[in-house]
C-alpha distance (Angstrom), angle and dihedral (degrees) to the residues before:
residue distance angle dihedral
X1 . . .
X2 3.80 . .
X3 3.80 91.9 .
X4 3.83 89.2 53.0
X5 3.77 90.3 46.1
X6 3.79 89.3 58.5
X7 3.81 93.0 42.6
X8 3.83 91.0 52.3
X9 3.82 93.3 85.2
X10 3.80 93.9 44.5
X11 3.81 106.3 45.8
X12 3.77 130.3 63.3
X13 3.78 135.0 -162.1
X14 3.79 128.0 31.4
X15 3.81 109.9 -19.6
X16 3.81 90.5 -144.6
X17 3.80 87.9 68.7
X18 3.82 91.6 61.9
X19 3.80 122.5 87.0
X20 3.79 94.8 -116.6
X21 3.78 136.4 130.0
X22 3.84 112.7 -92.8
X23 3.82 91.4 -111.7
X24 3.80 90.7 57.5
X25 3.84 90.9 48.7
X26 3.82 88.1 52.5
X27 3.80 89.9 48.5
X28 3.81 90.5 53.6
X29 3.83 89.5 49.9
X30 3.82 90.3 49.7
X31 3.80 91.0 47.6
X32 3.79 90.4 53.4
X33 3.81 92.4 45.5
X34 3.80 89.6 51.3
X35 3.81 90.1 50.9
X36 3.79 92.1 53.0
X37 3.80 92.4 44.8
X38 3.79 92.2 47.9
X39 3.82 96.4 47.1
X40 3.77 92.4 54.7
X41 3.78 99.2 37.6
X42 3.87 112.4 120.2
X43 3.83 92.7 -131.5
X44 3.79 91.4 52.2
X45 3.81 91.9 45.5
X46 3.81 88.5 51.2
X47 3.79 90.9 47.8
X48 3.84 91.7 52.0
X49 3.80 89.0 53.4
X50 3.83 89.8 61.4
X51 3.79 90.9 71.1
X52 3.75 119.5 89.4
X53 3.82 122.0 -147.3
X54 2.99 131.1 -53.8
X55 3.84 88.4 29.2
X56 3.80 95.9 47.8
X57 3.84 90.6 72.1
X58 3.84 87.8 59.7
X59 3.83 96.3 37.9
X60 3.85 92.5 115.9
X61 3.79 91.8 59.2
X62 3.80 92.4 40.9
X63 3.78 93.1 50.8
X64 3.80 93.1 45.3
X65 3.80 89.8 55.3
X66 3.81 95.8 40.0
X67 3.79 92.7 47.9
X68 3.85 87.2 52.0
X69 3.81 85.5 54.6
X70 3.86 92.1 49.0
X71 3.83 89.9 49.3
X72 3.82 94.6 46.3
X73 3.84 93.3 47.5
X74 3.80 91.5 55.5
X75 3.80 100.0 25.2
X76 3.83 97.4 137.5
X77 3.78 90.1 57.9
X78 3.78 93.0 53.9
X79 3.81 101.5 36.1
X80 3.75 109.5 23.3
X81 3.82 91.5 -131.3
X82 3.81 136.8 83.8
X83 3.79 116.4 -85.1
X84 3.80 95.6 -138.3
X85 3.84 90.8 57.6
X86 3.80 91.4 47.2
X87 3.81 90.7 49.3
X88 3.80 94.0 50.0
X89 3.82 92.8 45.7
X90 3.82 90.2 50.4
X91 3.81 92.3 50.9
X92 3.84 89.8 45.1
X93 3.82 89.7 52.5
X94 3.79 90.4 51.7
X95 3.79 93.2 48.4
X96 3.78 90.2 48.4
X97 3.82 90.2 54.6
X98 3.81 96.0 35.9
X99 3.82 93.2 129.5
X100 3.81 89.0 62.0
X101 3.82 95.1 50.7
X102 3.79 121.6 101.9
X103 3.84 114.3 -124.7
X104 3.83 93.5 -102.1
X105 3.82 91.5 56.1
X106 3.83 91.1 46.6
X107 3.83 88.3 55.2
X108 3.81 90.6 46.2
X109 3.82 90.1 50.6
X110 3.81 89.1 59.0
X111 3.81 88.4 50.2
X112 3.82 89.7 48.4
X113 3.78 90.6 52.3
X114 3.80 93.9 46.1
X115 3.81 93.6 51.4
X116 3.78 99.5 31.7
X117 3.80 94.4 -116.0
X118 2.88 139.8 -142.4
X119 3.84 87.2 19.8
X120 3.81 89.1 52.1
X121 3.77 90.2 66.2
X122 3.83 88.0 76.1
X123 3.84 85.3 77.4
X124 3.81 111.7 74.3
X125 3.82 88.9 -149.1
X126 3.82 88.1 64.9
X127 3.76 88.9 53.6
X128 3.80 89.0 54.0
X129 3.79 91.5 48.5
X130 3.81 91.4 49.2
X131 3.81 91.8 48.4
X132 3.84 89.0 51.3
X133 3.82 89.5 54.0
X134 3.77 92.3 48.0
X135 3.78 90.0 48.7
X136 3.80 91.8 55.0
X137 3.80 91.9 49.3
X138 3.77 95.9 53.0
X139 3.78 115.6 93.2
X140 3.79 98.4 -135.6
X141 3.75 128.2 57.5
X142 3.77 110.8 -90.5
X143 3.81 141.8 168.5
X144 3.82 98.5 -125.1
X145 3.77 94.3 111.8
X146 3.79 89.4 58.3
X147 3.79 97.2 45.5
X148 3.80 102.6 93.9
X149 3.83 95.2 85.5
X150 3.80 88.4 49.7
X151 3.80 91.3 51.7
X152 3.81 90.7 46.7
X153 3.78 89.5 51.7
X154 3.81 90.4 51.1
X155 3.83 93.0 43.1
X156 3.80 96.8 116.2
X157 3.82 100.3 44.8
X158 3.84 90.2 42.4
X159 3.82 89.7 51.2
X160 3.80 90.0 52.5
X161 3.80 91.0 51.2
X162 3.80 91.8 46.2
X163 3.81 91.7 49.9
X164 3.80 90.4 52.9
X165 3.78 95.3 43.4
X166 3.80 106.6 39.9
X167 3.82 99.0 62.8
X168 3.80 88.5 52.2
X169 3.79 90.7 49.4
X170 3.81 89.2 52.1
X171 3.83 90.3 53.6
X172 3.82 90.3 46.6
X173 3.80 92.3 52.3
X174 3.77 93.8 46.0
X175 3.81 91.4 48.1
X176 3.80 91.3 47.6
X177 3.77 91.5 51.9
X178 3.77 91.2 49.8
X179 3.81 89.5 52.4
X180 3.79 95.3 -114.1
X181 3.78 131.4 135.8
X182 3.79 118.0 -81.4
X183 3.79 111.8 -92.0
X184 3.82 117.5 -119.4
X185 3.80 119.2 -91.6
């Protein structure tokens, strides 16, 4: 499931068509279900509305990164285990399955190793660095590389939205894995 969760941002099309273990296919499905759930969640919609133009157009990316920061900063509270061990085990998992990884994820794994991700996301400066990298990879001109001060300014209201959203996301993911209906938002 964790392998598929990581693959979710790097593969396209039906996951059944990929030559992957069934657990990875399920992880991709869960990743995609989480994306849909997150994008339509009222707390996330309200958080996107906090951004002024030109950042509002990129609010989905900004929130994804900032919510990673919120999670990493308080990881023990949400997971019950240390973030540095989770980070290393995730990178180890990706190295173990390196032959299954698309080239983009192989490159990202090197980046993860270099910056100690996902644990590195606990540092807001790493979020700024990552947003600068995303900005350079996008085809059109964008303000992502300049967004860290905006995120810092919105720290408190974004934290409130994250705190309201993330427990519901955890319930959604657990319910999805158990094969149940999605809980209400």
